[in-house]
PDB file with one MODEL, atoms N, CA, C and O in Angstrom:
MODEL        1
ATOM      1  N   MET A   1       1.001  -1.136  -0.003  1.00  0.00           N
ATOM      2  CA  MET A   1      -0.137   0.034  -0.124  1.00  0.00           C
ATOM      3  C   MET A   1       0.995   1.141  -0.225  1.00  0.00           C
ATOM      4  O   MET A   1       2.194   0.885  -0.115  1.00  0.00           O
ATOM      5  N   ALA A   2       0.484   2.359  -0.441  1.00  0.00           N
ATOM      6  CA  ALA A   2       1.289   3.567  -0.891  1.00  0.00           C
ATOM      7  C   ALA A   2       0.920   4.363   0.286  1.00  0.00           C
ATOM      8  O   ALA A   2       0.105   3.917   1.094  1.00  0.00           O
ATOM      9  N   LYS A   3       1.476   5.529   0.434  1.00  0.00           N
ATOM     10  CA  LYS A   3       1.344   6.304   1.507  1.00  0.00           C
ATOM     11  C   LYS A   3       0.166   7.352   1.134  1.00  0.00           C
ATOM     12  O   LYS A   3       0.281   8.563   0.950  1.00  0.00           O
ATOM     13  N   ILE A   4      -0.881   6.631   1.079  1.00  0.00           N
ATOM     14  CA  ILE A   4      -2.374   7.497   0.695  1.00  0.00           C
ATOM     15  C   ILE A   4      -3.266   7.044   1.409  1.00  0.00           C
ATOM     16  O   ILE A   4      -3.432   5.848   1.650  1.00  0.00           O
ATOM     17  N   CYS A   5      -4.094   8.186   1.920  1.00  0.00           N
ATOM     18  CA  CYS A   5      -5.369   7.775   2.488  1.00  0.00           C
ATOM     19  C   CYS A   5      -6.500   7.008   1.636  1.00  0.00           C
ATOM     20  O   CYS A   5      -6.916   7.436   0.559  1.00  0.00           O
ATOM     21  N   GLU A   6      -6.953   5.810   2.256  1.00  0.00           N
ATOM     22  CA  GLU A   6      -8.044   5.353   1.595  1.00  0.00           C
ATOM     23  C   GLU A   6      -9.279   5.906   1.545  1.00  0.00           C
ATOM     24  O   GLU A   6     -10.130   5.438   0.788  1.00  0.00           O
ATOM     25  N   ILE A   7      -9.522   6.946   2.327  1.00  0.00           N
ATOM     26  CA  ILE A   7     -10.836   7.438   2.299  1.00  0.00           C
ATOM     27  C   ILE A   7     -11.138   8.933   1.386  1.00  0.00           C
ATOM     28  O   ILE A   7     -12.080   9.231   0.653  1.00  0.00           O
ATOM     29  N   CYS A   8      -9.969   9.658   1.767  1.00  0.00           N
ATOM     30  CA  CYS A   8      -9.911  10.913   1.314  1.00  0.00           C
ATOM     31  C   CYS A   8      -8.994  10.981  -0.111  1.00  0.00           C
ATOM     32  O   CYS A   8      -9.094  11.855  -0.972  1.00  0.00           O
ATOM     33  N   SER A   9      -8.128   9.889  -0.122  1.00  0.00           N
ATOM     34  CA  SER A   9      -7.082   9.967  -1.022  1.00  0.00           C
ATOM     35  C   SER A   9      -6.111  10.936  -0.732  1.00  0.00           C
ATOM     36  O   SER A   9      -5.603  11.457  -1.725  1.00  0.00           O
ATOM     37  N   LYS A  10      -5.643  11.390   0.582  1.00  0.00           N
ATOM     38  CA  LYS A  10      -4.821  12.632   0.536  1.00  0.00           C
ATOM     39  C   LYS A  10      -3.296  11.854   0.435  1.00  0.00           C
ATOM     40  O   LYS A  10      -3.036  10.736   0.880  1.00  0.00           O
ATOM     41  N   GLY A  11      -2.477  12.672  -0.199  1.00  0.00           N
ATOM     42  CA  GLY A  11      -1.194  11.801  -0.505  1.00  0.00           C
ATOM     43  C   GLY A  11       0.252  12.858   0.031  1.00  0.00           C
ATOM     44  O   GLY A  11       0.202  13.744   0.885  1.00  0.00           O
ATOM     45  N   ALA A  12       1.235  12.509  -0.615  1.00  0.00           N
ATOM     46  CA  ALA A  12       2.113  13.466  -0.362  1.00  0.00           C
ATOM     47  C   ALA A  12       2.405  14.453  -1.341  1.00  0.00           C
ATOM     48  O   ALA A  12       2.506  14.185  -2.538  1.00  0.00           O
ATOM     49  N   ILE A  13       2.571  15.812  -0.765  1.00  0.00           N
ATOM     50  CA  ILE A  13       2.685  16.965  -1.746  1.00  0.00           C
ATOM     51  C   ILE A  13       4.380  17.369  -1.446  1.00  0.00           C
ATOM     52  O   ILE A  13       5.160  16.893  -0.621  1.00  0.00           O
ATOM     53  N   PRO A  14       4.535  18.234  -2.278  1.00  0.00           N
ATOM     54  CA  PRO A  14       6.080  18.801  -2.426  1.00  0.00           C
ATOM     55  C   PRO A  14       6.128  20.104  -1.477  1.00  0.00           C
ATOM     56  O   PRO A  14       5.185  20.742  -1.011  1.00  0.00           O
ATOM     57  N   GLY A  15       7.303  20.272  -1.355  1.00  0.00           N
ATOM     58  CA  GLY A  15       7.434  21.266  -0.336  1.00  0.00           C
ATOM     59  C   GLY A  15       9.014  21.714  -0.491  1.00  0.00           C
ATOM     60  O   GLY A  15       9.752  21.250  -1.359  1.00  0.00           O
ATOM     61  N   VAL A  16       9.398  22.654   0.455  1.00  0.00           N
ATOM     62  CA  VAL A  16      10.869  23.210   0.385  1.00  0.00           C
ATOM     63  C   VAL A  16      11.002  23.342   1.676  1.00  0.00           C
ATOM     64  O   VAL A  16      10.154  23.728   2.481  1.00  0.00           O
ATOM     65  N   LYS A  17      12.612  22.854   1.951  1.00  0.00           N
ATOM     66  CA  LYS A  17      13.056  22.922   3.351  1.00  0.00           C
ATOM     67  C   LYS A  17      14.209  23.956   3.115  1.00  0.00           C
ATOM     68  O   LYS A  17      15.090  23.690   2.298  1.00  0.00           O
ATOM     69  N   TYR A  18      14.220  25.329   3.934  1.00  0.00           N
ATOM     70  CA  TYR A  18      14.911  26.420   3.662  1.00  0.00           C
ATOM     71  C   TYR A  18      16.235  26.108   4.880  1.00  0.00           C
ATOM     72  O   TYR A  18      16.110  25.705   6.037  1.00  0.00           O
ATOM     73  N   LYS A  19      17.289  26.408   4.242  1.00  0.00           N
ATOM     74  CA  LYS A  19      18.581  26.471   5.115  1.00  0.00           C
ATOM     75  C   LYS A  19      18.870  28.121   5.499  1.00  0.00           C
ATOM     76  O   LYS A  19      19.052  28.915   4.576  1.00  0.00           O
ATOM     77  N   ARG A  20      18.898  28.551   6.843  1.00  0.00           N
ATOM     78  CA  ARG A  20      19.238  29.851   7.070  1.00  0.00           C
ATOM     79  C   ARG A  20      20.449  29.993   7.741  1.00  0.00           C
ATOM     80  O   ARG A  20      20.984  29.042   8.311  1.00  0.00           O
ATOM     81  N   ARG A  21      20.903  31.077   7.713  1.00  0.00           N
ATOM     82  CA  ARG A  21      22.188  31.607   8.258  1.00  0.00           C
ATOM     83  C   ARG A  21      21.990  32.780   9.003  1.00  0.00           C
ATOM     84  O   ARG A  21      21.140  33.546   8.549  1.00  0.00           O
ATOM     85  N   GLY A  22      22.673  33.173  10.229  1.00  0.00           N
ATOM     86  CA  GLY A  22      22.669  34.402  10.835  1.00  0.00           C
ATOM     87  C   GLY A  22      21.530  34.566  11.765  1.00  0.00           C
ATOM     88  O   GLY A  22      20.533  33.844  11.757  1.00  0.00           O
ATOM     89  N   MET A  23      21.744  35.588  12.589  1.00  0.00           N
ATOM     90  CA  MET A  23      20.881  35.676  13.627  1.00  0.00           C
ATOM     91  C   MET A  23      19.445  36.580  13.410  1.00  0.00           C
ATOM     92  O   MET A  23      19.402  37.549  12.651  1.00  0.00           O
ATOM     93  N   ILE A  24      18.765  36.298  13.875  1.00  0.00           N
ATOM     94  CA  ILE A  24      17.331  36.937  13.591  1.00  0.00           C
ATOM     95  C   ILE A  24      17.313  38.562  14.275  1.00  0.00           C
ATOM     96  O   ILE A  24      17.994  38.909  15.240  1.00  0.00           O
ATOM     97  N   LYS A  25      16.534  39.272  13.650  1.00  0.00           N
ATOM     98  CA  LYS A  25      16.654  40.561  14.069  1.00  0.00           C
ATOM     99  C   LYS A  25      16.146  40.948  15.551  1.00  0.00           C
ATOM    100  O   LYS A  25      16.559  41.810  16.327  1.00  0.00           O
ATOM    101  N   ARG A  26      15.018  39.927  15.681  1.00  0.00           N
ATOM    102  CA  ARG A  26      14.636  40.274  17.087  1.00  0.00           C
ATOM    103  C   ARG A  26      15.476  39.846  18.180  1.00  0.00           C
ATOM    104  O   ARG A  26      15.192  40.103  19.350  1.00  0.00           O
ATOM    105  N   LYS A  27      16.653  39.105  17.780  1.00  0.00           N
ATOM    106  CA  LYS A  27      17.503  38.897  18.988  1.00  0.00           C
ATOM    107  C   LYS A  27      18.723  39.479  18.936  1.00  0.00           C
ATOM    108  O   LYS A  27      19.669  39.087  19.619  1.00  0.00           O
ATOM    109  N   GLY A  28      18.797  40.789  17.837  1.00  0.00           N
ATOM    110  CA  GLY A  28      19.594  41.740  18.037  1.00  0.00           C
ATOM    111  C   GLY A  28      20.650  41.485  16.606  1.00  0.00           C
ATOM    112  O   GLY A  28      21.741  42.046  16.503  1.00  0.00           O
ATOM    113  N   GLY A  29      20.172  40.683  15.720  1.00  0.00           N
ATOM    114  CA  GLY A  29      21.153  40.405  14.731  1.00  0.00           C
ATOM    115  C   GLY A  29      20.808  41.235  13.359  1.00  0.00           C
ATOM    116  O   GLY A  29      20.082  42.229  13.367  1.00  0.00           O
ATOM    117  N   ALA A  30      21.298  40.807  12.421  1.00  0.00           N
ATOM    118  CA  ALA A  30      21.013  41.821  11.086  1.00  0.00           C
ATOM    119  C   ALA A  30      19.892  41.092  10.219  1.00  0.00           C
ATOM    120  O   ALA A  30      19.415  41.625   9.218  1.00  0.00           O
ATOM    121  N   GLY A  31      19.512  39.847  10.670  1.00  0.00           N
ATOM    122  CA  GLY A  31      18.631  39.276   9.967  1.00  0.00           C
ATOM    123  C   GLY A  31      19.236  37.916   9.500  1.00  0.00           C
ATOM    124  O   GLY A  31      20.420  37.677   9.265  1.00  0.00           O
ATOM    125  N   SER A  32      18.080  37.013   9.411  1.00  0.00           N
ATOM    126  CA  SER A  32      18.706  35.788   8.758  1.00  0.00           C
ATOM    127  C   SER A  32      18.394  35.960   7.181  1.00  0.00           C
ATOM    128  O   SER A  32      17.531  36.620   6.602  1.00  0.00           O
ATOM    129  N   LYS A  33      19.477  35.074   6.680  1.00  0.00           N
ATOM    130  CA  LYS A  33      19.402  34.921   5.197  1.00  0.00           C
ATOM    131  C   LYS A  33      19.123  33.485   4.791  1.00  0.00           C
ATOM    132  O   LYS A  33      19.491  32.567   5.525  1.00  0.00           O
ATOM    133  N   ILE A  34      18.454  33.243   3.589  1.00  0.00           N
ATOM    134  CA  ILE A  34      18.190  31.831   3.332  1.00  0.00           C
ATOM    135  C   ILE A  34      19.501  31.604   2.276  1.00  0.00           C
ATOM    136  O   ILE A  34      19.629  32.388   1.336  1.00  0.00           O
ATOM    137  N   VAL A  35      20.482  30.480   2.476  1.00  0.00           N
ATOM    138  CA  VAL A  35      21.441  29.996   1.732  1.00  0.00           C
ATOM    139  C   VAL A  35      21.424  28.656   1.172  1.00  0.00           C
ATOM    140  O   VAL A  35      22.372  28.053   0.669  1.00  0.00           O
ATOM    141  N   GLY A  36      20.174  28.251   1.330  1.00  0.00           N
ATOM    142  CA  GLY A  36      19.998  26.767   0.535  1.00  0.00           C
ATOM    143  C   GLY A  36      18.511  26.373   0.618  1.00  0.00           C
ATOM    144  O   GLY A  36      17.749  26.508   1.576  1.00  0.00           O
ATOM    145  N   LYS A  37      18.291  25.905  -0.485  1.00  0.00           N
ATOM    146  CA  LYS A  37      16.920  25.286  -0.675  1.00  0.00           C
ATOM    147  C   LYS A  37      16.780  23.808  -1.038  1.00  0.00           C
ATOM    148  O   LYS A  37      17.127  23.383  -2.140  1.00  0.00           O
ATOM    149  N   THR A  38      16.283  23.069  -0.118  1.00  0.00           N
ATOM    150  CA  THR A  38      16.105  21.305  -0.586  1.00  0.00           C
ATOM    151  C   THR A  38      14.894  20.964  -0.833  1.00  0.00           C
ATOM    152  O   THR A  38      14.070  21.163   0.060  1.00  0.00           O
ATOM    153  N   LEU A  39      14.497  20.421  -1.973  1.00  0.00           N
ATOM    154  CA  LEU A  39      13.094  19.751  -2.177  1.00  0.00           C
ATOM    155  C   LEU A  39      12.666  18.569  -1.111  1.00  0.00           C
ATOM    156  O   LEU A  39      13.480  17.691  -0.825  1.00  0.00           O
ATOM    157  N   ARG A  40      11.365  18.595  -0.549  1.00  0.00           N
ATOM    158  CA  ARG A  40      11.116  17.544   0.658  1.00  0.00           C
ATOM    159  C   ARG A  40       9.767  17.122   0.361  1.00  0.00           C
ATOM    160  O   ARG A  40       9.186  17.905  -0.391  1.00  0.00           O
ATOM    161  N   ARG A  41       9.191  16.257   0.676  1.00  0.00           N
ATOM    162  CA  ARG A  41       7.869  16.055   0.824  1.00  0.00           C
ATOM    163  C   ARG A  41       7.295  15.766   1.963  1.00  0.00           C
ATOM    164  O   ARG A  41       7.806  15.008   2.786  1.00  0.00           O
ATOM    165  N   PHE A  42       6.049  16.411   2.130  1.00  0.00           N
ATOM    166  CA  PHE A  42       5.312  16.490   3.261  1.00  0.00           C
ATOM    167  C   PHE A  42       4.110  15.491   3.232  1.00  0.00           C
ATOM    168  O   PHE A  42       3.140  15.675   2.497  1.00  0.00           O
ATOM    169  N   LEU A  43       4.247  14.271   4.195  1.00  0.00           N
ATOM    170  CA  LEU A  43       3.649  13.236   3.983  1.00  0.00           C
ATOM    171  C   LEU A  43       2.175  13.298   4.993  1.00  0.00           C
ATOM    172  O   LEU A  43       2.212  14.037   5.977  1.00  0.00           O
ATOM    173  N   PRO A  44       1.121  12.636   4.752  1.00  0.00           N
ATOM    174  CA  PRO A  44       0.084  12.802   5.699  1.00  0.00           C
ATOM    175  C   PRO A  44       0.418  11.992   6.915  1.00  0.00           C
ATOM    176  O   PRO A  44       1.375  11.218   6.907  1.00  0.00           O
ATOM    177  N   ASN A  45      -0.390  12.165   8.007  1.00  0.00           N
ATOM    178  CA  ASN A  45      -0.359  11.409   9.055  1.00  0.00           C
ATOM    179  C   ASN A  45      -1.598  10.089   9.076  1.00  0.00           C
ATOM    180  O   ASN A  45      -2.783  10.245   9.370  1.00  0.00           O
ATOM    181  N   LEU A  46      -0.866   8.669   8.639  1.00  0.00           N
ATOM    182  CA  LEU A  46      -1.637   7.941   8.643  1.00  0.00           C
ATOM    183  C   LEU A  46      -1.569   6.916   9.543  1.00  0.00           C
ATOM    184  O   LEU A  46      -0.553   6.654  10.187  1.00  0.00           O
ATOM    185  N   GLN A  47      -2.837   6.191   9.635  1.00  0.00           N
ATOM    186  CA  GLN A  47      -2.919   5.291  10.747  1.00  0.00           C
ATOM    187  C   GLN A  47      -3.522   4.247  10.090  1.00  0.00           C
ATOM    188  O   GLN A  47      -4.342   4.401   9.185  1.00  0.00           O
ATOM    189  N   ARG A  48      -2.989   2.753  10.689  1.00  0.00           N
ATOM    190  CA  ARG A  48      -3.624   1.550  10.369  1.00  0.00           C
ATOM    191  C   ARG A  48      -4.847   1.281  11.228  1.00  0.00           C
ATOM    192  O   ARG A  48      -4.721   1.231  12.452  1.00  0.00           O
ATOM    193  N   VAL A  49      -6.051   1.104  10.630  1.00  0.00           N
ATOM    194  CA  VAL A  49      -7.110   0.726  11.695  1.00  0.00           C
ATOM    195  C   VAL A  49      -8.236  -0.128  10.782  1.00  0.00           C
ATOM    196  O   VAL A  49      -8.541  -0.189   9.591  1.00  0.00           O
ATOM    197  N   LYS A  50      -8.573  -0.608  11.754  1.00  0.00           N
ATOM    198  CA  LYS A  50      -9.717  -1.683  11.209  1.00  0.00           C
ATOM    199  C   LYS A  50     -11.106  -0.767  11.137  1.00  0.00           C
ATOM    200  O   LYS A  50     -11.478   0.042  11.988  1.00  0.00           O
ATOM    201  N   ILE A  51     -11.774  -1.115   9.883  1.00  0.00           N
ATOM    202  CA  ILE A  51     -12.919  -0.164   9.585  1.00  0.00           C
ATOM    203  C   ILE A  51     -13.937  -1.300   9.192  1.00  0.00           C
ATOM    204  O   ILE A  51     -13.725  -2.498   9.004  1.00  0.00           O
ATOM    205  N   ASN A  52     -15.080  -0.588   9.126  1.00  0.00           N
ATOM    206  CA  ASN A  52     -16.158  -1.389   8.479  1.00  0.00           C
ATOM    207  C   ASN A  52     -16.637  -0.892   7.168  1.00  0.00           C
ATOM    208  O   ASN A  52     -17.480   0.000   7.074  1.00  0.00           O
ATOM    209  N   LEU A  53     -16.108  -1.462   6.199  1.00  0.00           N
ATOM    210  CA  LEU A  53     -16.320  -0.908   4.822  1.00  0.00           C
ATOM    211  C   LEU A  53     -17.000  -1.918   3.902  1.00  0.00           C
ATOM    212  O   LEU A  53     -16.501  -2.929   3.409  1.00  0.00           O
ATOM    213  N   LYS A  54     -18.364  -1.395   3.755  1.00  0.00           N
ATOM    214  CA  LYS A  54     -19.447  -1.953   2.900  1.00  0.00           C
ATOM    215  C   LYS A  54     -19.538  -3.280   3.620  1.00  0.00           C
ATOM    216  O   LYS A  54     -19.576  -4.262   2.879  1.00  0.00           O
ATOM    217  N   GLY A  55     -19.574  -3.459   4.703  1.00  0.00           N
ATOM    218  CA  GLY A  55     -20.047  -4.643   5.425  1.00  0.00           C
ATOM    219  C   GLY A  55     -18.957  -5.446   5.761  1.00  0.00           C
ATOM    220  O   GLY A  55     -19.161  -6.317   6.606  1.00  0.00           O
ATOM    221  N   THR A  56     -17.869  -5.340   5.290  1.00  0.00           N
ATOM    222  CA  THR A  56     -16.642  -6.043   5.690  1.00  0.00           C
ATOM    223  C   THR A  56     -15.858  -5.592   6.612  1.00  0.00           C
ATOM    224  O   THR A  56     -15.989  -4.376   6.754  1.00  0.00           O
ATOM    225  N   ILE A  57     -14.887  -6.201   7.486  1.00  0.00           N
ATOM    226  CA  ILE A  57     -14.114  -5.453   8.257  1.00  0.00           C
ATOM    227  C   ILE A  57     -12.551  -5.473   7.396  1.00  0.00           C
ATOM    228  O   ILE A  57     -12.127  -6.542   6.956  1.00  0.00           O
ATOM    229  N   GLN A  58     -11.827  -4.267   7.233  1.00  0.00           N
ATOM    230  CA  GLN A  58     -10.791  -4.272   6.493  1.00  0.00           C
ATOM    231  C   GLN A  58      -9.771  -3.676   7.515  1.00  0.00           C
ATOM    232  O   GLN A  58     -10.127  -3.259   8.617  1.00  0.00           O
ATOM    233  N   ARG A  59      -8.600  -3.667   7.117  1.00  0.00           N
ATOM    234  CA  ARG A  59      -7.328  -2.928   7.856  1.00  0.00           C
ATOM    235  C   ARG A  59      -6.759  -2.026   6.917  1.00  0.00           C
ATOM    236  O   ARG A  59      -5.981  -2.518   6.100  1.00  0.00           O
ATOM    237  N   VAL A  60      -6.982  -0.838   6.867  1.00  0.00           N
ATOM    238  CA  VAL A  60      -6.676   0.095   5.979  1.00  0.00           C
ATOM    239  C   VAL A  60      -5.861   1.136   6.509  1.00  0.00           C
ATOM    240  O   VAL A  60      -5.873   1.268   7.733  1.00  0.00           O
ATOM    241  N   LYS A  61      -4.997   2.076   5.671  1.00  0.00           N
ATOM    242  CA  LYS A  61      -4.276   3.327   6.114  1.00  0.00           C
ATOM    243  C   LYS A  61      -5.373   4.499   5.988  1.00  0.00           C
ATOM    244  O   LYS A  61      -5.939   4.626   4.902  1.00  0.00           O
ATOM    245  N   VAL A  62      -5.640   5.210   6.867  1.00  0.00           N
ATOM    246  CA  VAL A  62      -6.644   6.382   6.977  1.00  0.00           C
ATOM    247  C   VAL A  62      -5.848   7.746   7.571  1.00  0.00           C
ATOM    248  O   VAL A  62      -5.124   7.565   8.550  1.00  0.00           O
ATOM    249  N   CYS A  63      -5.938   8.844   7.119  1.00  0.00           N
ATOM    250  CA  CYS A  63      -5.373   9.983   7.995  1.00  0.00           C
ATOM    251  C   CYS A  63      -6.113  10.234   9.104  1.00  0.00           C
ATOM    252  O   CYS A  63      -7.219   9.766   9.375  1.00  0.00           O
ATOM    253  N   THR A  64      -5.456  10.994   9.732  1.00  0.00           N
ATOM    254  CA  THR A  64      -6.059  11.132  11.282  1.00  0.00           C
ATOM    255  C   THR A  64      -7.163  12.396  11.035  1.00  0.00           C
ATOM    256  O   THR A  64      -7.993  12.558  11.929  1.00  0.00           O
ATOM    257  N   SER A  65      -7.205  13.230   9.951  1.00  0.00           N
ATOM    258  CA  SER A  65      -8.143  13.801   9.736  1.00  0.00           C
ATOM    259  C   SER A  65      -9.436  13.438   9.517  1.00  0.00           C
ATOM    260  O   SER A  65     -10.430  14.063   9.888  1.00  0.00           O
ATOM    261  N   CYS A  66      -9.399  12.238   8.803  1.00  0.00           N
ATOM    262  CA  CYS A  66     -10.664  11.492   8.501  1.00  0.00           C
ATOM    263  C   CYS A  66     -11.317  10.911   9.579  1.00  0.00           C
ATOM    264  O   CYS A  66     -12.543  10.914   9.686  1.00  0.00           O
ATOM    265  N   ILE A  67     -10.282  10.231  10.676  1.00  0.00           N
ATOM    266  CA  ILE A  67     -10.570   9.474  11.822  1.00  0.00           C
ATOM    267  C   ILE A  67     -11.096  10.631  12.800  1.00  0.00           C
ATOM    268  O   ILE A  67     -11.962  10.315  13.616  1.00  0.00           O
ATOM    269  N   GLN A  68     -10.638  11.922  12.772  1.00  0.00           N
ATOM    270  CA  GLN A  68     -11.132  12.770  13.859  1.00  0.00           C
ATOM    271  C   GLN A  68     -12.673  13.332  13.068  1.00  0.00           C
ATOM    272  O   GLN A  68     -13.651  13.351  13.815  1.00  0.00           O
ATOM    273  N   ALA A  69     -12.845  13.690  11.888  1.00  0.00           N
ATOM    274  CA  ALA A  69     -13.923  14.136  11.367  1.00  0.00           C
ATOM    275  C   ALA A  69     -15.207  12.924  11.405  1.00  0.00           C
ATOM    276  O   ALA A  69     -16.387  13.233  11.235  1.00  0.00           O
ATOM    277  N   GLY A  70     -14.821  11.754  11.616  1.00  0.00           N
ATOM    278  CA  GLY A  70     -16.007  10.606  11.762  1.00  0.00           C
ATOM    279  C   GLY A  70     -16.419   9.783  10.350  1.00  0.00           C
ATOM    280  O   GLY A  70     -17.429   9.092  10.218  1.00  0.00           O
ATOM    281  N   LYS A  71     -15.429  10.018   9.368  1.00  0.00           N
ATOM    282  CA  LYS A  71     -15.791   9.772   8.211  1.00  0.00           C
ATOM    283  C   LYS A  71     -15.622   8.155   8.087  1.00  0.00           C
ATOM    284  O   LYS A  71     -15.888   7.587   7.028  1.00  0.00           O
ATOM    285  N   ILE A  72     -15.256   7.596   9.001  1.00  0.00           N
ATOM    286  CA  ILE A  72     -15.052   6.058   9.276  1.00  0.00           C
ATOM    287  C   ILE A  72     -15.663   5.257  10.484  1.00  0.00           C
ATOM    288  O   ILE A  72     -15.448   5.596  11.647  1.00  0.00           O
ATOM    289  N   VAL A  73     -16.447   4.158  10.134  1.00  0.00           N
ATOM    290  CA  VAL A  73     -16.790   3.540  11.335  1.00  0.00           C
ATOM    291  C   VAL A  73     -15.744   2.163  11.583  1.00  0.00           C
ATOM    292  O   VAL A  73     -15.561   1.196  10.843  1.00  0.00           O
ATOM    293  N   LYS A  74     -15.182   2.470  12.847  1.00  0.00           N
ATOM    294  CA  LYS A  74     -14.305   1.616  13.352  1.00  0.00           C
ATOM    295  C   LYS A  74     -14.945   0.193  13.599  1.00  0.00           C
ATOM    296  O   LYS A  74     -16.054   0.138  14.131  1.00  0.00           O
ATOM    297  N   ALA A  75     -14.310  -0.905  13.244  1.00  0.00           N
ATOM    298  CA  ALA A  75     -14.761  -2.428  13.323  1.00  0.00           C
ATOM    299  C   ALA A  75     -14.645  -2.593  15.108  1.00  0.00           C
ATOM    300  O   ALA A  75     -14.917  -3.666  15.647  1.00  0.00           O
TER     301      ALA A  75
ENDMDL
END
């Protein structure tokens, strides 16, 4: 199984991780500068839970936002 929610099909989204150098202004510095950018992936918070899906009990990966919203019925 991939890192995708079975209910809402939420998956990984691309993002950027910034490398900073220098002291920030509110601490008395001249300000922090971005000196490097690296591509990364933001993954959803998936949990393996037993759910009642169409009358059968299955173990699937579901994101925590679907669990909290009550979109699933736990077995």
